[in-house]
C-alpha positions as CSV (number, residue, x, y, z in Angstrom):
1,M,0.0,0.0,0.0
2,A,1.3,3.4,-1.0
3,K,2.2,5.9,1.8
4,S,0.4,9.2,2.1
5,I,2.3,12.5,1.4
6,T,2.4,13.2,5.1
7,Q,4.0,9.8,5.8
8,E,6.6,10.4,3.1
9,F,7.5,13.7,4.7
10,V,7.6,12.4,8.3
11,K,9.7,9.3,7.6
12,G,12.8,11.6,6.9
13,L,12.5,13.2,10.4
14,W,13.2,10.0,12.3
15,E,12.6,6.6,10.6
16,E,15.0,7.4,7.7
17,I,17.0,10.3,9.0
18,P,20.1,10.1,6.7
19,P,23.2,10.1,8.9
20,F,21.7,8.2,11.8
21,R,19.3,5.7,10.2
22,L,20.3,5.4,6.6
23,V,24.0,6.1,7.4
24,L,24.3,8.2,4.3
25,G,25.9,11.6,3.7
26,L,28.6,11.0,6.3
27,C,31.3,13.0,4.4
28,P,29.6,16.4,4.9
29,T,28.2,15.3,8.3
30,L,31.8,14.9,9.6
31,A,33.5,17.6,7.6
32,V,31.2,20.7,8.1
33,T,29.8,20.4,11.6
34,K,32.4,22.3,13.6
35,T,29.7,24.9,14.3
36,I,26.0,24.9,14.3
37,Q,25.9,27.6,11.6
38,D,27.9,25.5,9.2
39,G,25.7,22.4,9.9
40,I,22.5,24.4,9.2
41,G,23.9,26.1,6.1
42,M,25.0,22.8,4.6
43,G,21.7,21.2,5.5
44,V,19.6,23.9,4.0
45,A,21.7,23.9,0.8
46,T,21.3,20.1,0.5
47,T,17.6,20.3,1.2
48,F,17.1,22.8,-1.6
49,V,19.0,20.6,-4.1
50,L,17.2,17.5,-2.8
51,V,13.7,19.0,-3.1
52,C,14.2,20.6,-6.5
53,S,16.0,17.5,-8.0
54,N,13.4,15.1,-6.6
55,V,10.6,17.2,-8.2
56,L,12.3,17.5,-11.6
57,V,13.3,13.8,-11.7
58,S,9.8,12.8,-10.8
59,A,8.3,15.1,-13.5
60,M,10.7,13.7,-16.1
61,R,10.7,10.0,-15.0
62,N,8.7,8.8,-18.0
63,I,10.8,10.9,-20.5
64,I,14.4,10.0,-19.4
65,P,15.6,6.8,-21.1
66,S,16.6,4.1,-18.6
67,K,20.1,3.8,-20.1
68,V,21.0,7.4,-19.3
69,R,19.0,7.9,-16.2
70,I,22.0,8.2,-13.8
71,A,23.7,10.7,-16.1
72,A,20.5,12.7,-16.4
73,F,20.0,12.7,-12.7
74,I,23.5,14.0,-12.1
75,I,23.0,16.8,-14.6
76,I,19.7,17.8,-12.9
77,I,21.4,17.7,-9.5
78,A,24.4,19.6,-10.7
79,T,22.1,22.4,-12.1
80,F,20.6,22.9,-8.7
81,V,23.9,22.8,-6.9
82,T,25.2,25.5,-9.2
83,V,22.1,27.6,-8.3
84,V,22.8,27.1,-4.6
85,E,26.4,27.9,-5.0
86,L,25.7,31.2,-6.8
87,L,23.0,32.2,-4.3
88,M,25.4,31.5,-1.4
89,Q,28.1,33.5,-3.0
90,A,25.7,36.4,-3.5
91,F,23.9,36.4,-0.2
92,T,25.8,34.4,2.4
93,Y,29.4,34.7,1.3
94,P,31.1,34.0,4.7
95,L,29.1,30.8,5.0
96,F,30.0,29.9,1.4
97,L,33.7,30.4,2.3
98,S,33.3,28.3,5.4
99,L,31.7,25.4,3.6
100,G,34.2,25.6,0.8
101,I,34.4,22.5,-1.5
102,F,31.6,20.7,0.2
103,I,29.0,22.9,-1.6
104,P,29.9,21.7,-5.1
105,L,30.3,18.1,-3.7
106,I,26.5,18.0,-3.1
107,V,26.4,16.9,-6.7
108,V,27.8,13.5,-5.7
109,N,26.1,13.3,-2.3
110,C,24.7,9.8,-1.9
111,I,21.6,11.1,-0.2
112,V,20.6,13.3,-3.2
113,L,21.4,10.8,-5.9
114,G,20.0,8.0,-3.9
115,R,16.6,9.7,-3.4
116,A,16.5,10.5,-7.1
117,E,17.2,6.9,-8.1
118,A,15.3,5.0,-5.4
119,F,12.3,7.3,-4.9
120,A,11.7,10.2,-7.3
121,S,12.2,8.2,-10.4
122,K,9.4,5.8,-9.3
123,N,6.9,8.2,-7.6
124,A,4.6,11.1,-8.3
125,I,5.7,14.7,-8.0
126,M,4.0,15.5,-4.6
127,H,5.3,12.4,-3.0
128,S,8.7,13.1,-4.3
129,L,8.5,16.7,-3.0
130,A,7.4,15.4,0.5
131,D,10.2,12.8,0.5
132,G,12.9,15.3,-0.5
133,L,11.7,17.9,2.1
134,G,11.4,15.4,4.9
135,I,14.8,13.8,4.2
136,G,16.4,17.3,3.8
137,I,15.0,18.6,7.0
138,G,16.1,15.4,8.8
139,F,19.6,15.8,7.4
140,T,19.6,19.5,8.5
141,L,18.5,18.6,12.0
142,A,21.2,15.9,12.2
143,L,23.9,18.3,11.0
144,A,22.7,21.1,13.3
145,S,22.7,18.8,16.4
146,L,26.1,17.4,15.7
147,G,27.4,20.9,15.0
148,A,25.9,22.2,18.2
149,V,27.5,19.4,20.3
150,R,30.9,19.8,18.7
151,E,30.8,23.6,18.9
152,V,29.7,23.7,22.6
153,F,32.3,21.2,23.8
154,G,35.1,22.0,21.2
155,S,34.9,25.8,21.3
156,G,32.9,26.6,24.3
157,T,30.4,28.6,22.2
158,F,26.9,28.2,20.8
159,W,26.2,30.1,17.6
160,G,29.4,32.0,18.3
161,A,28.4,33.2,21.8
162,P,30.3,31.9,24.8
163,V,28.3,29.4,27.0
164,F,30.8,28.8,29.7
165,G,32.8,31.0,32.0
166,P,36.4,32.2,31.3
167,S,37.9,29.3,33.2
168,F,36.5,26.8,30.7
169,H,39.1,25.0,28.6
170,P,37.5,23.8,25.3
171,F,37.9,20.2,24.5
172,S,39.5,20.9,21.2
173,F,39.5,17.2,20.2
174,M,35.8,17.7,19.4
175,I,36.4,20.1,16.5
176,E,39.0,17.9,15.0
177,A,38.3,15.1,12.5
178,P,38.6,12.3,15.1
179,G,36.2,14.2,17.4
180,A,33.6,14.2,14.6
181,F,33.8,10.4,14.4
182,V,33.5,10.0,18.1
183,C,30.6,12.4,18.4
184,L,28.8,10.8,15.5
185,G,29.3,7.4,17.0
186,L,27.9,8.5,20.3
187,M,24.9,10.1,18.7
188,L,24.3,6.9,16.6
189,C,24.4,4.9,19.9
190,I,21.9,7.3,21.5
191,M,19.6,7.1,18.4
192,N,19.7,3.3,18.4
193,L,19.0,3.2,22.2
194,V,16.0,5.6,21.8
195,G,14.8,3.7,18.7
196,K,14.7,0.4,20.6
197,K,12.5,1.9,23.3
């Protein structure tokens, strides 16, 4: 039985949240979550690309020949990534500089291509829109939560504002690459424990 549009949206917020349930999109999850701002910025950019590409792939699913569907999906995704990149350069330049190479790498993000191949190419436009929006918001929430934890303990700040007194010594390990792995592992553990209950 087909899921409703609401069910397609909600599944991305918990049941299929990309880094924690599907274990997808780990490269940007680990690389750009030193601060909550970077996590939210990357999540919003990915959500925009995901929603737009899902809608267009769904609209063209009966037109694109099966032999070139992956190439066509990549061209569609790359188009929206270029739009995001130009918008970020124009309106949020410091964030664009902070995220660096990870903005153009959204083109090969397994979440975006995976949703185009596994969902949008087989479902109607509204279901694909709901799926992309739900998965994108779930991904943004995951990046923001990981970024918040790493920023608070690794820098002693939240959204750039100090949260501890002057005697606090930041746990700088948390904003390094190994700290990202440890933090993600602990969050995966918590998600699994909560999921079992």
